[in-house]
VMD Tcl script that builds the backbone (N, CA, C; Angstrom):
set m [mol new atoms 381]
animate dup $m
set s [atomselect $m all]
$s set {name element resname resid chain x y z} {
  {N N UNK 1 A -45.857 -1.909 -6.648}
  {CA C UNK 1 A -44.708 -1.151 -7.065}
  {C C UNK 1 A -43.510 -1.991 -7.583}
  {N N UNK 2 A -42.802 -1.588 -8.588}
  {CA C UNK 2 A -41.787 -2.464 -9.190}
  {C C UNK 2 A -40.368 -2.119 -8.590}
  {N N UNK 3 A -39.514 -2.642 -9.277}
  {CA C UNK 3 A -38.250 -2.450 -8.988}
  {C C UNK 3 A -37.271 -2.016 -10.249}
  {N N UNK 4 A -36.500 -0.990 -10.132}
  {CA C UNK 4 A -35.689 -0.494 -11.188}
  {C C UNK 4 A -34.082 -0.947 -10.609}
  {N N UNK 5 A -33.500 -1.453 -11.802}
  {CA C UNK 5 A -31.976 -1.765 -11.507}
  {C C UNK 5 A -31.148 -0.832 -12.112}
  {N N UNK 6 A -30.023 -0.410 -11.389}
  {CA C UNK 6 A -28.999 0.563 -12.051}
  {C C UNK 6 A -27.765 -0.393 -12.184}
  {N N UNK 7 A -27.268 -0.514 -13.184}
  {CA C UNK 7 A -26.072 -1.403 -13.371}
  {C C UNK 7 A -25.071 -0.591 -14.205}
  {N N UNK 8 A -23.909 -0.497 -13.538}
  {CA C UNK 8 A -22.687 -0.041 -14.241}
  {C C UNK 8 A -21.614 -1.212 -14.551}
  {N N UNK 9 A -21.275 -1.131 -15.854}
  {CA C UNK 9 A -20.428 -2.082 -16.371}
  {C C UNK 9 A -19.006 -1.451 -16.756}
  {N N UNK 10 A -18.199 -2.402 -16.891}
  {CA C UNK 10 A -16.741 -1.810 -17.590}
  {C C UNK 10 A -16.957 -2.039 -18.975}
  {N N UNK 11 A -15.741 -1.773 -19.677}
  {CA C UNK 11 A -15.858 -1.811 -21.195}
  {C C UNK 11 A -15.970 -3.386 -21.667}
  {N N UNK 12 A -15.897 -4.446 -20.868}
  {CA C UNK 12 A -16.176 -5.743 -21.233}
  {C C UNK 12 A -17.498 -6.160 -20.779}
  {N N UNK 13 A -18.278 -5.260 -20.349}
  {CA C UNK 13 A -19.682 -5.362 -19.733}
  {C C UNK 13 A -19.562 -6.199 -18.672}
  {N N UNK 14 A -18.615 -6.258 -17.700}
  {CA C UNK 14 A -18.682 -6.808 -16.447}
  {C C UNK 14 A -19.090 -5.772 -15.447}
  {N N UNK 15 A -20.102 -6.168 -14.594}
  {CA C UNK 15 A -20.693 -5.311 -13.672}
  {C C UNK 15 A -19.721 -4.862 -12.700}
  {N N UNK 16 A -19.773 -3.585 -12.480}
  {CA C UNK 16 A -18.959 -2.662 -11.330}
  {C C UNK 16 A -19.852 -2.319 -10.201}
  {N N UNK 17 A -21.190 -2.229 -10.453}
  {CA C UNK 17 A -22.056 -1.752 -9.534}
  {C C UNK 17 A -23.437 -2.211 -9.790}
  {N N UNK 18 A -24.177 -2.630 -8.776}
  {CA C UNK 18 A -25.557 -3.072 -9.125}
  {C C UNK 18 A -26.346 -2.333 -7.859}
  {N N UNK 19 A -27.346 -1.671 -8.367}
  {CA C UNK 19 A -28.094 -0.935 -7.185}
  {C C UNK 19 A -29.654 -1.175 -7.675}
  {N N UNK 20 A -30.518 -1.504 -6.434}
  {CA C UNK 20 A -31.931 -1.670 -6.698}
  {C C UNK 20 A -32.625 -0.470 -6.184}
  {N N UNK 21 A -33.625 0.037 -6.875}
  {CA C UNK 21 A -34.504 1.105 -6.570}
  {C C UNK 21 A -35.904 0.980 -6.721}
  {N N UNK 22 A -36.853 1.606 -6.131}
  {CA C UNK 22 A -38.209 1.656 -6.547}
  {C C UNK 22 A -38.382 1.837 -7.914}
  {N N UNK 23 A -39.506 1.566 -8.410}
  {CA C UNK 23 A -39.572 1.739 -9.876}
  {C C UNK 23 A -40.016 3.211 -10.014}
  {N N UNK 24 A -40.416 3.830 -9.110}
  {CA C UNK 24 A -40.832 5.363 -9.372}
  {C C UNK 24 A -39.625 6.269 -9.086}
  {N N UNK 25 A -38.484 5.664 -8.935}
  {CA C UNK 25 A -37.446 6.761 -8.687}
  {C C UNK 25 A -36.827 7.118 -10.085}
  {N N UNK 26 A -36.601 8.423 -10.215}
  {CA C UNK 26 A -36.159 9.190 -11.556}
  {C C UNK 26 A -34.783 8.622 -11.807}
  {N N UNK 27 A -34.313 8.533 -13.012}
  {CA C UNK 27 A -33.191 8.079 -13.499}
  {C C UNK 27 A -31.987 9.058 -12.942}
  {N N UNK 28 A -32.376 10.315 -12.891}
  {CA C UNK 28 A -31.162 11.313 -12.479}
  {C C UNK 28 A -30.814 11.041 -11.057}
  {N N UNK 29 A -31.630 10.414 -10.191}
  {CA C UNK 29 A -31.350 10.104 -8.813}
  {C C UNK 29 A -30.556 8.826 -8.748}
  {N N UNK 30 A -30.289 7.975 -9.644}
  {CA C UNK 30 A -29.682 6.798 -9.663}
  {C C UNK 30 A -28.215 6.986 -9.728}
  {N N UNK 31 A -27.788 7.848 -10.506}
  {CA C UNK 31 A -26.345 8.072 -10.741}
  {C C UNK 31 A -25.359 8.048 -9.691}
  {N N UNK 32 A -25.570 8.913 -8.612}
  {CA C UNK 32 A -24.696 8.909 -7.449}
  {C C UNK 32 A -24.786 7.743 -6.673}
  {N N UNK 33 A -25.803 7.320 -6.418}
  {CA C UNK 33 A -25.980 5.996 -5.713}
  {C C UNK 33 A -25.320 4.678 -6.282}
  {N N UNK 34 A -25.421 4.774 -7.582}
  {CA C UNK 34 A -24.849 3.723 -8.299}
  {C C UNK 34 A -23.151 3.968 -8.264}
  {N N UNK 35 A -22.899 5.199 -8.518}
  {CA C UNK 35 A -21.211 5.303 -8.325}
  {C C UNK 35 A -20.799 5.094 -7.062}
  {N N UNK 36 A -21.483 5.412 -6.072}
  {CA C UNK 36 A -21.153 4.989 -4.538}
  {C C UNK 36 A -21.040 3.505 -4.385}
  {N N UNK 37 A -21.536 2.811 -5.181}
  {CA C UNK 37 A -21.518 1.334 -4.945}
  {C C UNK 37 A -20.570 0.491 -5.888}
  {N N UNK 38 A -19.651 1.258 -6.521}
  {CA C UNK 38 A -18.658 0.550 -7.494}
  {C C UNK 38 A -17.668 -0.191 -6.567}
  {N N UNK 39 A -17.595 -1.470 -7.002}
  {CA C UNK 39 A -16.550 -2.480 -6.323}
  {C C UNK 39 A -15.416 -2.511 -7.099}
  {N N UNK 40 A -14.246 -2.079 -6.474}
  {CA C UNK 40 A -13.069 -1.918 -7.239}
  {C C UNK 40 A -12.166 -3.040 -6.744}
  {N N UNK 41 A -11.758 -4.089 -7.629}
  {CA C UNK 41 A -11.022 -5.105 -7.174}
  {C C UNK 41 A -9.369 -4.773 -7.408}
  {N N UNK 42 A -8.623 -5.073 -6.263}
  {CA C UNK 42 A -7.327 -4.664 -6.549}
  {C C UNK 42 A -6.620 -5.862 -6.056}
  {N N UNK 43 A -5.491 -6.322 -6.688}
  {CA C UNK 43 A -4.712 -7.488 -6.220}
  {C C UNK 43 A -4.170 -7.212 -4.820}
  {N N UNK 44 A -4.467 -8.489 -4.080}
  {CA C UNK 44 A -4.093 -8.389 -2.661}
  {C C UNK 44 A -2.563 -8.330 -2.503}
  {N N UNK 45 A -1.992 -7.487 -1.767}
  {CA C UNK 45 A -0.521 -7.395 -1.554}
  {C C UNK 45 A 0.290 -8.660 -1.230}
  {N N UNK 46 A -0.587 -9.397 -0.258}
  {CA C UNK 46 A 0.019 -10.512 0.186}
  {C C UNK 46 A 0.104 -11.576 -0.885}
  {N N UNK 47 A -0.648 -11.623 -1.805}
  {CA C UNK 47 A -0.852 -12.732 -2.868}
  {C C UNK 47 A 0.192 -12.329 -3.962}
  {N N UNK 48 A 0.413 -11.046 -4.105}
  {CA C UNK 48 A 1.489 -10.543 -4.971}
  {C C UNK 48 A 2.849 -10.530 -4.634}
  {N N UNK 49 A 3.023 -10.991 -3.311}
  {CA C UNK 49 A 4.303 -11.145 -2.604}
  {C C UNK 49 A 4.928 -9.627 -2.272}
  {N N UNK 50 A 3.942 -8.716 -2.152}
  {CA C UNK 50 A 4.395 -7.361 -1.813}
  {C C UNK 50 A 4.268 -6.812 -0.431}
  {N N UNK 51 A 3.202 -7.636 0.394}
  {CA C UNK 51 A 2.986 -7.194 1.736}
  {C C UNK 51 A 4.180 -7.483 2.609}
  {N N UNK 52 A 4.309 -6.534 3.400}
  {CA C UNK 52 A 5.675 -6.324 4.341}
  {C C UNK 52 A 5.240 -7.282 5.501}
  {N N UNK 53 A 6.480 -8.048 5.738}
  {CA C UNK 53 A 6.256 -8.797 6.812}
  {C C UNK 53 A 6.188 -8.119 8.209}
  {N N UNK 54 A 6.491 -6.836 8.220}
  {CA C UNK 54 A 6.364 -6.232 9.512}
  {C C UNK 54 A 4.689 -5.983 9.887}
  {N N UNK 55 A 3.980 -6.162 8.962}
  {CA C UNK 55 A 2.609 -5.910 9.234}
  {C C UNK 55 A 1.939 -6.957 9.820}
  {N N UNK 56 A 2.514 -8.084 10.321}
  {CA C UNK 56 A 2.113 -9.083 11.134}
  {C C UNK 56 A 2.003 -8.720 12.485}
  {N N UNK 57 A 2.732 -7.517 12.926}
  {CA C UNK 57 A 2.725 -7.069 14.206}
  {C C UNK 57 A 2.252 -5.635 14.372}
  {N N UNK 58 A 1.771 -4.917 13.163}
  {CA C UNK 58 A 1.437 -3.542 13.154}
  {C C UNK 58 A -0.018 -3.553 12.826}
  {N N UNK 59 A -0.679 -2.245 12.996}
  {CA C UNK 59 A -2.031 -2.134 12.747}
  {C C UNK 59 A -2.482 -1.685 11.580}
  {N N UNK 60 A -1.538 -1.639 10.516}
  {CA C UNK 60 A -1.977 -1.368 9.100}
  {C C UNK 60 A -1.281 -2.267 8.027}
  {N N UNK 61 A -1.808 -2.245 6.969}
  {CA C UNK 61 A -1.245 -3.191 5.826}
  {C C UNK 61 A -0.644 -2.266 4.737}
  {N N UNK 62 A 0.236 -2.871 4.076}
  {CA C UNK 62 A 0.911 -2.245 3.042}
  {C C UNK 62 A 2.085 -3.053 2.559}
  {N N UNK 63 A 2.763 -2.348 1.451}
  {CA C UNK 63 A 3.875 -3.099 0.962}
  {C C UNK 63 A 5.397 -2.998 1.730}
  {N N UNK 64 A 6.215 -3.972 1.388}
  {CA C UNK 64 A 7.364 -3.795 2.394}
  {C C UNK 64 A 8.171 -2.688 1.891}
  {N N UNK 65 A 7.872 -1.791 0.799}
  {CA C UNK 65 A 8.730 -0.655 0.284}
  {C C UNK 65 A 7.821 0.529 0.675}
  {N N UNK 66 A 6.997 0.402 1.561}
  {CA C UNK 66 A 6.097 1.514 1.721}
  {C C UNK 66 A 6.890 2.924 2.425}
  {N N UNK 67 A 6.682 4.005 1.725}
  {CA C UNK 67 A 7.455 5.171 2.091}
  {C C UNK 67 A 6.724 5.705 3.412}
  {N N UNK 68 A 5.434 5.373 3.635}
  {CA C UNK 68 A 4.833 5.717 4.909}
  {C C UNK 68 A 5.086 4.775 6.223}
  {N N UNK 69 A 5.876 3.853 5.945}
  {CA C UNK 69 A 6.326 3.059 7.096}
  {C C UNK 69 A 6.888 3.753 8.209}
  {N N UNK 70 A 6.530 3.348 9.395}
  {CA C UNK 70 A 6.955 4.019 10.599}
  {C C UNK 70 A 8.495 3.543 10.831}
  {N N UNK 71 A 9.138 4.401 11.509}
  {CA C UNK 71 A 10.380 3.976 11.907}
  {C C UNK 71 A 10.557 2.506 12.455}
  {N N UNK 72 A 9.706 2.042 13.393}
  {CA C UNK 72 A 9.654 0.831 14.029}
  {C C UNK 72 A 9.680 -0.320 13.015}
  {N N UNK 73 A 8.719 -0.036 12.083}
  {CA C UNK 73 A 8.473 -0.969 10.987}
  {C C UNK 73 A 9.903 -1.177 10.038}
  {N N UNK 74 A 10.247 -0.140 9.742}
  {CA C UNK 74 A 11.814 -0.072 9.007}
  {C C UNK 74 A 12.747 -0.953 9.679}
  {N N UNK 75 A 12.908 -0.472 11.155}
  {CA C UNK 75 A 13.844 -1.155 11.791}
  {C C UNK 75 A 13.650 -2.617 12.013}
  {N N UNK 76 A 12.268 -3.015 11.986}
  {CA C UNK 76 A 11.915 -4.540 11.955}
  {C C UNK 76 A 12.287 -5.185 10.750}
  {N N UNK 77 A 11.999 -4.530 9.548}
  {CA C UNK 77 A 12.503 -4.985 8.215}
  {C C UNK 77 A 14.052 -5.165 8.219}
  {N N UNK 78 A 14.765 -4.029 8.656}
  {CA C UNK 78 A 16.229 -4.033 8.606}
  {C C UNK 78 A 16.870 -5.154 9.640}
  {N N UNK 79 A 16.227 -5.343 10.675}
  {CA C UNK 79 A 16.749 -6.489 11.633}
  {C C UNK 79 A 16.254 -7.806 11.267}
  {N N UNK 80 A 15.195 -8.130 10.691}
  {CA C UNK 80 A 14.671 -9.596 10.459}
  {C C UNK 80 A 14.461 -9.964 9.076}
  {N N UNK 81 A 14.774 -9.059 8.211}
  {CA C UNK 81 A 14.487 -9.492 6.648}
  {C C UNK 81 A 15.478 -8.771 5.806}
  {N N UNK 82 A 16.621 -9.248 6.035}
  {CA C UNK 82 A 17.724 -8.562 5.185}
  {C C UNK 82 A 17.707 -8.823 3.764}
  {N N UNK 83 A 16.992 -9.813 3.313}
  {CA C UNK 83 A 16.707 -9.885 1.766}
  {C C UNK 83 A 16.029 -8.698 1.321}
  {N N UNK 84 A 14.818 -8.417 2.088}
  {CA C UNK 84 A 14.072 -7.193 1.613}
  {C C UNK 84 A 14.672 -5.948 1.733}
  {N N UNK 85 A 15.445 -5.909 2.863}
  {CA C UNK 85 A 16.373 -4.554 3.112}
  {C C UNK 85 A 17.331 -4.413 1.841}
  {N N UNK 86 A 17.935 -5.560 1.308}
  {CA C UNK 86 A 18.822 -5.596 0.348}
  {C C UNK 86 A 18.196 -5.132 -1.000}
  {N N UNK 87 A 16.915 -5.583 -1.033}
  {CA C UNK 87 A 16.169 -5.120 -2.274}
  {C C UNK 87 A 15.965 -3.660 -2.295}
  {N N UNK 88 A 15.709 -3.158 -1.129}
  {CA C UNK 88 A 15.383 -1.701 -0.806}
  {C C UNK 88 A 16.671 -0.848 -1.405}
  {N N UNK 89 A 17.914 -1.494 -0.725}
  {CA C UNK 89 A 19.226 -0.696 -1.204}
  {C C UNK 89 A 19.346 -0.796 -2.621}
  {N N UNK 90 A 19.104 -2.031 -3.272}
  {CA C UNK 90 A 19.158 -2.096 -4.816}
  {C C UNK 90 A 18.227 -1.106 -5.596}
  {N N UNK 91 A 16.934 -0.925 -5.038}
  {CA C UNK 91 A 16.011 -0.017 -5.564}
  {C C UNK 91 A 16.605 1.311 -5.621}
  {N N UNK 92 A 17.180 1.696 -4.335}
  {CA C UNK 92 A 17.617 3.204 -4.218}
  {C C UNK 92 A 18.824 3.381 -5.146}
  {N N UNK 93 A 19.494 2.386 -5.553}
  {CA C UNK 93 A 20.717 2.674 -6.488}
  {C C UNK 93 A 20.331 2.907 -7.981}
  {N N UNK 94 A 18.987 2.517 -8.286}
  {CA C UNK 94 A 18.640 2.677 -9.636}
  {C C UNK 94 A 18.645 4.170 -10.038}
  {N N UNK 95 A 19.338 4.441 -11.117}
  {CA C UNK 95 A 19.475 6.031 -11.530}
  {C C UNK 95 A 18.170 6.367 -12.300}
  {N N UNK 96 A 17.868 7.510 -12.346}
  {CA C UNK 96 A 16.814 8.431 -12.977}
  {C C UNK 96 A 15.597 8.336 -12.399}
  {N N UNK 97 A 15.438 8.089 -11.025}
  {CA C UNK 97 A 14.120 8.060 -10.459}
  {C C UNK 97 A 13.640 9.509 -10.282}
  {N N UNK 98 A 12.333 9.717 -10.149}
  {CA C UNK 98 A 11.856 11.003 -9.932}
  {C C UNK 98 A 12.382 11.753 -8.803}
  {N N UNK 99 A 12.542 11.044 -7.698}
  {CA C UNK 99 A 13.147 11.607 -6.507}
  {C C UNK 99 A 14.073 10.473 -5.883}
  {N N UNK 100 A 15.196 11.051 -5.212}
  {CA C UNK 100 A 16.126 10.162 -4.528}
  {C C UNK 100 A 15.553 9.733 -3.168}
  {N N UNK 101 A 14.759 10.439 -2.659}
  {CA C UNK 101 A 14.017 10.399 -1.358}
  {C C UNK 101 A 13.183 9.195 -1.351}
  {N N UNK 102 A 13.359 8.322 -0.224}
  {CA C UNK 102 A 12.434 7.193 -0.024}
  {C C UNK 102 A 11.230 7.674 0.567}
  {N N UNK 103 A 11.326 8.621 1.629}
  {CA C UNK 103 A 9.971 9.200 2.227}
  {C C UNK 103 A 10.306 10.785 1.871}
  {N N UNK 104 A 9.603 11.650 2.518}
  {CA C UNK 104 A 9.684 12.834 2.241}
  {C C UNK 104 A 10.926 13.585 2.836}
  {N N UNK 105 A 11.752 13.047 3.607}
  {CA C UNK 105 A 12.821 13.648 4.247}
  {C C UNK 105 A 14.214 12.783 4.084}
  {N N UNK 106 A 14.123 11.654 3.884}
  {CA C UNK 106 A 15.434 10.908 3.784}
  {C C UNK 106 A 15.466 9.903 2.494}
  {N N UNK 107 A 16.733 9.757 2.192}
  {CA C UNK 107 A 16.975 8.573 1.202}
  {C C UNK 107 A 17.010 7.337 1.934}
  {N N UNK 108 A 16.799 6.269 1.336}
  {CA C UNK 108 A 16.787 4.945 2.008}
  {C C UNK 108 A 18.161 4.757 2.495}
  {N N UNK 109 A 19.108 4.992 1.764}
  {CA C UNK 109 A 20.496 4.866 2.015}
  {C C UNK 109 A 20.898 5.679 3.546}
  {N N UNK 110 A 20.118 6.861 3.622}
  {CA C UNK 110 A 20.255 7.556 5.034}
  {C C UNK 110 A 19.704 6.827 6.164}
  {N N UNK 111 A 18.543 6.086 5.959}
  {CA C UNK 111 A 17.979 5.130 6.964}
  {C C UNK 111 A 18.924 4.059 7.208}
  {N N UNK 112 A 19.503 3.542 6.202}
  {CA C UNK 112 A 20.386 2.357 6.564}
  {C C UNK 112 A 21.484 2.765 7.307}
  {N N UNK 113 A 21.990 3.909 6.955}
  {CA C UNK 113 A 23.257 4.541 7.641}
  {C C UNK 113 A 23.012 4.700 9.084}
  {N N UNK 114 A 21.682 5.189 9.415}
  {CA C UNK 114 A 21.267 5.468 10.798}
  {C C UNK 114 A 21.169 4.105 11.377}
  {N N UNK 115 A 20.695 3.067 10.911}
  {CA C UNK 115 A 20.545 1.760 11.617}
  {C C UNK 115 A 21.888 1.148 11.830}
  {N N UNK 116 A 22.746 1.343 10.802}
  {CA C UNK 116 A 23.982 0.667 11.035}
  {C C UNK 116 A 24.781 1.519 12.147}
  {N N UNK 117 A 24.642 2.813 12.326}
  {CA C UNK 117 A 25.371 3.643 13.335}
  {C C UNK 117 A 24.645 3.155 14.655}
  {N N UNK 118 A 23.533 2.809 14.753}
  {CA C UNK 118 A 22.907 2.536 16.014}
  {C C UNK 118 A 23.348 1.201 16.353}
  {N N UNK 119 A 23.440 0.350 15.527}
  {CA C UNK 119 A 24.038 -1.065 15.894}
  {C C UNK 119 A 25.475 -1.005 16.326}
  {N N UNK 120 A 26.327 -0.087 15.687}
  {CA C UNK 120 A 27.747 0.061 16.160}
  {C C UNK 120 A 27.725 0.660 17.649}
  {N N UNK 121 A 26.863 1.556 17.813}
  {CA C UNK 121 A 26.612 2.399 19.055}
  {C C UNK 121 A 26.307 1.309 20.296}
  {N N UNK 122 A 25.452 0.510 19.944}
  {CA C UNK 122 A 24.821 -0.489 20.919}
  {C C UNK 122 A 26.006 -1.614 21.197}
  {N N UNK 123 A 26.696 -2.025 20.106}
  {CA C UNK 123 A 27.861 -2.900 20.243}
  {C C UNK 123 A 28.972 -2.401 21.217}
  {N N UNK 124 A 29.174 -1.161 20.941}
  {CA C UNK 124 A 30.159 -0.426 21.714}
  {C C UNK 124 A 29.774 -0.370 23.368}
  {N N UNK 125 A 28.551 0.013 23.446}
  {CA C UNK 125 A 28.177 0.071 24.796}
  {C C UNK 125 A 27.929 -1.192 25.467}
  {N N UNK 126 A 27.644 -2.085 24.712}
  {CA C UNK 126 A 27.765 -3.537 25.297}
  {C C UNK 126 A 29.165 -4.144 25.654}
  {N N UNK 127 A 30.146 -3.565 25.032}
  {CA C UNK 127 A 31.404 -4.119 25.429}
  {C C UNK 127 A 32.021 -3.561 26.470}
}
mol reanalyze $m
mol bondsrecalc $m
mol representation Tube
mol addrep $m
């Protein structure tokens, strides 16, 4: 019994998927298995400088400007990374975006105002 190779390449003929089958496997059965084995290479967010520093203490990875970030992750960014927080505020100010909402319910400036108010309330309570 021989071996049949199914190889999928990109436009530069670089392999995207390689799958081995028995020689008696009909070609029509190779397609789905080959497509399931495609390796997609994406730039690593940390190497591109996009990985959020909050993900050193959370259970997920993502960009520092992720609209799916949890409230605690955003608060960590606000408290410990004012440089990135400032960049978020600058991004919010850019006109002509598809939406002004950072996530589904709030603008980034709304989140900033909430955190600032929490800080003021905490300072008054401590005084």
